[in-house]
N, C-alpha and C positions, 0 to 999 in steps of 0.2 A: 481746656479741653476742646476737641474739635467741634463738639456740639454747641459750645458757647461762642466759637469764633464767628465774627460777623464782619462782612466787608463794609468798610466805612462808606457811607453815602448810599448804601443799597436800599435804605428805607427813608421815607420822608418823615420829618417830625410832625407830630399831630398839629393839625391846623394849617399846614403848608399846602400849597396847591400849585399846579402847573400854571404857566402863563408868562407874561412879559417880565423882563428884568425889572426889579424894584426901582422905581424912580423914573423909568422911561415912559410909563403909561402906555407902552406899546405903540407910541406914535412916532418914534424916530429910531434910526439905526444906531448901533454902538458907534463910537467914534473910531472906526477902523477903516483904512483905505482898502479898496478892492484890489485884488491881484490880477484882474483881467480874466479873459477866457481861459478855461482849462486847456493846457497843451495837449496835442495829440499823443496817443499812447506811445508811438514810436519816437517821440521827442522827449519823453520823460525818463531820465536815467533811473535804472533799477527796474523799470517795467519790462516784462518779457518781450513785448513788441519792440522796445528800444534795443534790447540785446540781439533780437533776431535781425533787425535792420542793420545793426553794426556788423554782425557776422556776414550778412549778405554783401555789405560794402567791402569787407576784407576779401571775400571770395572773388569779387569783380575787380579788385585793384589790379591795375595793369591792363585793363580792357581798353577798347577803342574809345569808350566814353571818358575814362579817367586815366590818361596816359601818365605813367610814373617811370622813374628810373628803375631798371631791373639789374640784379646782380646774377651773373652766371658763375656758378661755383664748381670747383674741381679742375684738376690739371688738364685732362683731355678736352673737356668742353671749352675751357678758356683758350687753349691753343687752337682748337678747331675754329672758334669764332674769329680769332685774330688772323688765322690763315685765310679765312673766307672774306676778310675785309669788313666784318660787321662793325658799324660805327660804334665807337667806345669812347668814354670820357676818362676812365681811370682804371688802372690795374692795381689791385690790393695784394700785397705779398706779406705773409706772416713773418715777423721777426724771428730769426733763428731757424728758418725753414731748411729742411734737408733738400738742397737743390739737386735736381737731375736735369736731363736734357730738355724735358718739357718746360721746366721752370726757366731755364736759360733761354729757350726759344721764345717763350712768352714775353720775357723782359726785353729781349732783343727786338721782337716784332713791335712791341709797344713803343720802345724808344725810337725805332725807325719811323713810326707813324706820328710821333709827337704826343703820344698818350702819356699822361702823368702816371708815374710808378710810385706808389705810396706804401711805405712799410708801416704795418700796424701790428699790435699785439694779437695773439691768438684769441683771447677773450673778446677783443673788439671785433675781430673777423667773425667769430661765432655769432656775435650780436647782429652784425650787418647782414649775414647770410641766414639769420634765423636758425642757427645751429645745423645748417646743411653740411654735407660731407664735402668740405671745400679743399681739403688737402693742402691748406696754406695758400691757396690762390683763388682770387675772385676778380671778375671783370664787370665794370659798371657800364651798362648799355642805356643810352638815352631813349626817351619815347620816340616811336616812329612817327614821321610826319606823313599823313595820308594825303593823297591828291583829291581833287574834286572830280566827280564823274565826268564833267565836261572835258577835263584834261585828257581823258583817254582818247576821245576822237581827235582832239588837237594834236596828239602825238602821232596820228596817222597821216597828217598833212605833210606833203613833201616826200613821203616814202616811195611813192610810185606804185604802191600796192593798195588793194581795197582794205578798209579797216578790219582788224581782227581783235576782238576783245574776249577775254575769258571771264565768265561770271561764276561765282561759287554760291550754291544754295544750301547753306547749313553745314558746311565742312568745318568741324570743330577741332580737329587734330592739327596742331601747328606744324607737325612734320609733313602732313599731307599738303597743307597750305604752302609751305616752303618748296615742296617738290613740284607743285603745280606752277608756282612762280618761275621756277627754274626751267620747266618745260615750255612755259609761255615765252620766256625770253629766248630759248633755244630755237623755237619754231616761228619766230617773227611776229608774235602778238604785240599789240600796242599798249596793253595794260591789263590789269586784273581788277575785277569789281567784286566787292564783298558786301553782304548785307550788314546793317547796323547791329542786328540782334542775332543770336544763335549762330555765331561764327567765330572761328579762331581769329586772333589778331596777329600782327607782326611782333612776336616775342623773339627773344634770343634764339629759341629753338627753331622758329621759322626762318630766322636770318641764317642760321648755320646750315639748315637743310637746303635753303635756296642757293647756297654757295656764294652769297654776296650779291646775287642778281636782283634782290629786292631793292638795292641801291640804284639800279640802272633802269628798272621798269616801274612805271607809275602804278601804284596800288590805291584804289579809291574806295570810298565807303558810301553806299546808298542807304538813305533813311528808309526807303521802301523799295526793295529789289524789284518786285513785280511792276511797280509804277515806272521805275527807271528802265526796265526792259521794254516796256511799251513806248516809252519816250524814244529809245534808240530805234525801235521798229518804225516809228513815225518819221525818223530821219533816213530811212532807207536801208537799215540793217536787217538781215534775216536772223531770227532767233532759233537756234538749234539746241535742243537739250539731249543729254546723254541718258538713255533709259534702256533697261534690259529688254523691255517689250516695245521697242521703238517702232515708229511707223515705217522706217526704212533701215537697211543695214548700211554700215560705213562704206562699203563698196559702191553704194548708190548715191553717195553724197555729192551731187552735182552742184549744190549750193556752196561748196568749198571756195569757189573762185569769186563769190559775191561778197559784198560787205557783210561781215558775219559776227555774231555773238555765240560762243560755245558755252553752254550752261552745264556745270558739273553739279550733281546732287550730293547729298550728304552720304557719309560712310554707311549708314544703316538703312535709311528709308528712301534714299534717292531723291528725286525731284518732288517738291511740295506741289499740292494740287494747283494752287494759284499760279505758280511759276510755270508748271506744265501747260496750263491753259494759255499762258502768254507766248508759248513757243509756236513758231510756224511749222516746225517738224521736230520729231524725236528720232534719234539714231541709236542703233544698237551695234555692238562690236561682235562680229561672228567669231565663235570659239568652238573648240572641240567639245564633243558631247561629254557630259559628266564633270565639266570644269565649272567651278563656282564663278560668280561675277568678280570682275577685277576690282582692286583697290581704287578709290576715287582718283588719286593722283596718277596711278598707272593708266587708267582709262583715259584721263585727260591727255596724257602724253601720247597715247596711241592715236587718238582723234586729231590732235594738233599736228602730229607727224604726217598724217594722211592729208590734212588741209594744206600743209606746206608742200607736199609732193605734188598735189594737183595744181597748185599755184605755179610751181616751177615748170610743170609740163605745159600749162597754159601760156606761160611766158615764152616758151620755145617754139610755139606754133606760129 
């Protein structure tokens, strides 16, 4: 009966008492070796802090801190990357794929560039792409090699033009990053500077949007963007930030012909407070009434085009 059930060991026998283990006298430890200090919660498998840390690591996989190979999946994205000259190490093609013009072009472009073309089973391709919609085609892109911030000024030596650097403050969309790199290359910038944190990195998406110009223009990473901007200012560069409430309009940007850093803020909040404080001036783009602010990459292209125009005009004087 339930009333008579009793958990074994729940009661002590008469006469027993708490205290040291019999025979030890309480004077020595049991003959067990210590296991050392208790590991941190995030280092103990099974602990929620460990699972949380692992999840965060997976989310940041492929970031500037932990470069890894990336697979671009899908026929159109793969062909676009190959057309743009995105550095690639392997093209995966599913066995028995229903080949169309895109597949034929991808294989031909890969062969022309000496990229390995590997046939794999569909289940294997599903595994490699984490079950993405690959359509039987995937392209392996190696980690991007970032330049050192000092390399950006070195790239200006011998050009005959004052240095022009584009810095991004919290631009997190890789498409915007790729578009800024493309504009920077088109309008004569010497390189692009990214912050270590809260920024998009050079992924296959950024590669594709840049139309391959990321391979021709140095892209550097600053551990601390504000400190790096102040360092560039100490070397004679003027720091100009894009801001909707700028201290001047783009038409008034006489600094365009000076050694210059153009700072582009994030898609949502614009320039951060510390970065804005590091700027010598902020510039706004005059627009028609009732029009919202421009996309970060579009705004960067407009300003860089004006800088290039003014420099051309100054060269003709």
